[in-house]
C-alpha positions in Angstrom: 81.1 97.9 100.2 83.9 95.4 100.8 84.6 93.3 97.7 81.5 94.7 95.9 81.8 95.6 92.2 79.4 97.5 89.9 78.8 96.8 86.2 76.1 97.4 83.6 73.1 95.0 83.6 72.9 92.4 80.9 69.9 90.2 80.0 71.9 87.2 81.2 71.6 88.7 84.7 67.8 88.4 84.6 67.4 85.1 86.6 69.6 86.5 89.4 67.6 89.8 89.4 64.3 87.9 89.4 65.6 86.0 92.5 66.2 89.3 94.3 62.8 90.5 93.3 61.1 87.4 94.6 62.7 87.8 98.0 61.0 91.2 98.5 57.7 90.4 96.8 58.5 92.5 93.8 57.2 91.5 90.3 59.5 89.3 88.2 59.8 89.5 84.4 60.2 86.8 81.8 63.4 86.7 79.7 61.4 88.1 76.8 60.1 90.8 79.1 63.6 91.8 80.1 64.7 92.0 76.5 61.7 94.2 75.6 62.5 96.5 78.6 66.2 96.7 77.8 65.4 97.7 74.2 63.4 100.6 75.5 60.9 102.8 73.6 61.6 104.0 70.1 64.5 106.5 69.9 65.3 106.5 73.6 68.4 104.3 73.5 69.9 105.5 70.2 73.3 107.1 70.2 76.4 107.1 72.4 74.6 108.8 75.4 71.9 106.1 75.7 73.5 104.7 78.8 73.1 101.2 80.3 69.7 99.7 81.0 70.7 99.3 84.6 73.4 98.1 86.9 74.1 95.1 89.0 76.2 95.0 92.1 78.0 91.7 92.7 80.5 89.9 94.9 82.5 87.0 93.7 80.3 86.7 90.6 77.0 86.6 92.7 74.5 89.4 91.9 73.5 91.0 95.2 71.8 94.2 94.0 70.1 95.8 91.0 68.8 99.2 89.9 67.2 99.6 86.5 67.7 102.7 84.3 64.7 103.5 82.1 65.5 106.2 79.5 62.8 108.1 77.6 62.6 110.9 75.1 61.0 114.1 76.3 60.0 117.0 74.1 58.8 120.6 74.2 58.2 122.1 70.8 61.2 121.2 68.7 63.5 120.6 71.8 64.2 116.9 72.4 66.0 115.7 75.6 66.3 112.5 77.5 65.3 111.7 81.1 66.0 108.6 83.1 64.1 107.0 85.9 65.4 104.3 88.3 63.3 101.2 88.7 63.4 97.8 90.4 65.8 98.9 93.1 66.5 95.7 95.0 69.5 94.8 97.2 70.3 91.6 99.2 70.5 92.6 102.9 73.9 91.0 103.1 75.3 93.4 100.5 75.9 96.4 102.7 76.8 99.4 100.6 75.4 98.1 97.4 72.5 100.5 97.4 74.8 103.5 97.6 76.9 102.2 94.6 73.7 101.7 92.5 72.2 105.1 93.4 75.4 106.9 92.6 75.6 105.3 89.2 72.0 106.4 88.5 72.4 109.9 89.8 75.7 110.7 88.1 74.6 110.0 84.5 75.3 112.7 82.0 73.2 114.0 79.1 69.9 113.8 81.1 67.7 116.7 81.7 66.6 114.9 84.9 67.2 111.8 86.9 64.1 110.8 88.9 62.3 108.1 90.8 58.5 108.2 91.2 58.0 105.0 93.2 60.0 105.5 96.4 59.0 103.7 99.6 59.1 105.5 102.9 62.5 104.0 103.8 64.4 104.6 100.5 63.0 108.1 100.1 65.2 109.4 103.0 68.4 108.3 101.2 67.9 110.0 97.9 68.9 113.5 99.0 72.5 112.3 99.4 72.6 111.9 95.6 71.0 115.2 94.7 67.5 113.8 94.4 64.9 115.9 96.1 61.1 115.8 96.5 59.5 117.1 93.3 57.0 118.6 92.5 56.4 119.7 96.1 53.9 119.3 97.7 52.5 117.0 95.0 55.3 114.5 95.5 53.1 113.3 98.4 49.8 113.1 96.6 48.1 109.9 95.2 44.5 109.2 94.2 42.5 106.1 94.8 38.9 105.1 94.1 37.8 102.3 96.4 35.0 100.5 94.5 34.5 97.4 96.8 35.2 98.4 100.4 34.5 94.9 101.9 37.1 93.4 99.5 39.6 96.1 100.5 39.0 95.4 104.2 39.5 91.7 103.7 42.7 92.3 101.8 44.1 94.4 104.7 43.2 91.6 107.2 45.2 89.2 105.0 48.2 91.5 105.1 48.0 91.5 108.9 47.8 87.7 109.0 50.8 87.5 106.6 52.8 89.5 109.0 52.3 86.8 111.7 53.2 83.9 109.5 56.3 82.5 107.9 56.9 84.7 104.8 57.6 81.8 102.4 54.6 79.9 103.7 52.3 82.8 102.8 53.5 82.7 99.2 53.2 79.0 98.9 49.6 79.1 99.8 48.9 80.4 96.3 46.9 83.2 94.7 43.9 84.6 96.5 41.2 87.1 95.3 41.3 86.2 91.6 38.1 87.5 90.1 36.7 85.5 87.1 35.6 88.8 85.6 39.2 89.5 84.7 38.7 87.0 81.9 35.4 88.2 80.7 34.8 91.8 81.8 34.3 94.6 79.4 33.7 98.3 79.3 30.0 98.6 78.6 29.0 102.0 79.9 31.3 104.7 78.5 30.6 108.4 79.2 29.5 110.6 76.3 32.5 111.3 74.1 34.5 108.3 75.4 35.3 105.2 73.4 37.3 102.0 74.2 40.2 101.8 71.8 42.1 98.7 70.8 45.9 98.4 70.4 45.4 98.5 66.6 43.8 102.0 67.0 47.1 103.4 68.4 47.8 105.1 65.1 47.9 108.5 63.4 45.2 110.0 65.6 47.6 109.7 68.5 50.4 111.3 66.4 48.0 114.1 65.7 47.2 114.6 69.4 51.0 114.5 70.2 51.7 117.2 67.6 49.0 119.4 69.1 50.3 118.9 72.6 53.8 119.9 71.5 52.4 122.9 69.6 50.8 124.2 72.8 54.1 124.3 74.6 53.6 121.3 76.9 56.8 119.4 78.1 56.2 115.7 78.1 57.6 112.2 77.6 57.1 111.0 74.1 53.5 110.0 73.5 53.4 109.5 69.7 51.8 106.3 68.5 55.1 104.4 68.3 56.1 105.2 71.9 52.6 104.5 73.3 52.3 101.3 71.3 55.7 100.1 72.6 54.4 100.6 76.1 51.3 98.5 75.4 53.3 95.7 73.8 54.9 94.6 77.1 55.2 90.8 76.5 54.5 90.0 80.2 51.0 91.5 80.2 48.3 88.9 80.8 45.5 91.2 79.7 45.5 94.1 77.4 45.5 97.5 79.1 42.3 99.6 79.1 42.8 102.4 76.6 40.0 105.0 76.6 39.9 107.8 74.0 38.0 111.1 74.3 36.8 112.5 71.0 35.5 116.0 70.4 35.1 118.0 67.2 35.8 114.9 65.2 39.2 114.2 66.6 41.0 112.5 69.5 41.5 115.2 72.2 42.5 113.1 75.2 43.0 109.6 76.5 43.4 107.4 79.6 45.6 104.3 79.8 45.1 101.9 82.7 46.8 98.6 83.6 45.5 95.6 85.5 47.8 95.0 88.6 47.8 92.4 91.3 50.9 93.2 93.2 51.1 90.1 95.4 49.3 86.8 95.9 47.3 88.2 98.8 46.0 91.4 97.1 43.0 92.1 95.0 43.3 93.3 91.4 43.5 97.1 90.8 43.3 99.2 87.7 46.3 101.6 87.7 45.9 104.7 85.6 49.3 105.0 83.8 48.5 108.0 81.7 45.8 110.7 81.6 46.3 113.4 79.1 44.0 115.9 77.3 44.4 119.0 75.1 44.0 122.4 76.7 40.5 123.5 76.1 39.1 120.0 76.4 40.5 118.9 79.8 37.5 120.1 81.8 35.3 117.7 79.8 37.7 114.9 78.8 39.4 114.1 82.2 36.2 113.6 84.2 34.6 111.6 81.4 37.6 109.3 81.0 38.1 108.8 84.8 34.3 108.3 85.5 34.2 105.7 82.6 37.0 103.7 84.1 35.6 103.8 87.7 32.1 103.0 86.5 33.3 99.8 84.7 36.2 98.7 87.0 34.1 96.2 89.1 32.8 94.6 85.9 36.4 94.2 84.8 37.4 92.4 88.0 39.1 95.3 89.9 38.3 96.5 93.4 40.0 99.9 93.1 41.4 102.4 90.7 44.6 104.2 91.5 46.6 107.1 90.1 50.1 107.1 91.7 51.7 110.3 90.3 49.9 113.6 90.2 51.0 117.0 88.8 49.3 120.3 89.8 47.3 120.6 86.6 45.8 117.1 86.9 45.2 117.4 90.6 42.9 120.4 90.0 40.8 118.3 87.6 40.5 115.3 89.9 39.9 116.4 93.4 36.2 116.9 93.1 35.4 113.8 91.1 32.9 111.4 92.6 34.5 108.8 94.8 38.0 110.3 94.4 40.1 110.0 97.6 43.1 112.3 97.6 45.7 110.5 99.7 48.7 112.2 101.3 51.6 109.8 101.7 55.4 110.0 102.2 57.2 111.8 99.5 57.4 109.2 96.7 58.5 111.4 93.8 62.2 112.6 93.7 64.1 114.3 90.9 67.6 115.7 90.1 67.7 118.3 87.3 70.7 119.0 85.2 72.9 122.0 86.0 72.1 124.9 83.7 68.7 123.6 82.7 66.1 126.2 81.8 64.2 126.8 85.0 60.9 126.7 83.1 61.3 123.0 82.3 60.7 121.6 85.8 57.6 123.8 86.1 56.3 122.8 82.7 56.7 119.1 83.2 53.3 117.6 83.9 54.3 114.1 85.1 52.0 111.1 85.2 52.9 107.5 86.1 53.7 107.0 82.4 56.9 109.0 82.9 58.0 106.7 85.7 58.3 102.9 86.2 54.7 102.0 87.1 53.5 100.3 83.9 56.4 97.8 83.6 56.8 97.4 87.4 53.2 96.4 88.0 52.5 92.7 88.5 49.9 91.5 86.0 47.2 89.2 87.4 48.2 85.6 86.8 45.2 84.7 84.7 46.5 81.2 84.0 45.5 80.3 87.5 41.9 81.3 86.7 41.9 79.3 83.5 43.1 76.2 85.3 40.5 76.6 88.0 
């Protein structure tokens, strides 16, 4: 940690942080995208306890490490609290000790019901326990779901990864994008299951507020999913294609929905559809969740994706997914870690039904670079 200093992230640091991201094949954001992310969802950053949007670690004015701090409102009934997830944890290998400084700053925040990371890799996961972050919810911290819809394409992608490991890193990147499917520009959802409807951004309105109120009335503990919070999430200025938003309607009202983003994490990967959120009212879940997921998987190839993924799974959702057609329940390293505030009601960690929406997946996915298709 010799000569390293820590300070809050500012938007002016974005070019330096993007440089760190590029070195590790992590998605980069535009300046407008960083401003959007720093502003955060409605109500999350209001007040003195909002905290910084992240931290940078520097030496002699050079940014050598970054850890983002995404703050959200959570609610159960009338109780409103804030939680914070770390994101975009990148450190220059020459900055020994920077990672510890950054993690300590994240973990020691006050006025948070929880500090958590839902996107840990196998290496970083082993370090979190030193900062009071432990696997949660066990054993579901190790569970992910994937639907492989084009097996030959997935095998070809893996071969490319193996070849990339044998080549100069920079040379692989300079070779340009591979596996861009033209259907990313033209594909549409044409075969919805009964009760399912494709919704536009303009339809994120009072019907979602109604669903949110009913979820709260039922005693669920969740990150804010009112129309303003969900709409903010969908307005990420760095998205190249609108997310897929599927609504499930029963008894004349919206009773559940699925939100999925297009992601092409590197130049040598195919496009995936990542389920960011999957929520339904109690009493409608047995019908809504299968209908929503089956609609997405049935239309994903026509939309230009070779797989569908769900990267964070709570017990309730796991029980609804494990028997769906084509679902692969994958056991990985522990990728979800959390640290709960001292004195917190013990019912809260159990009641929290986390999805990728609660973590960093939506804004840390790399959108497919559709401009490359338009030029071609």
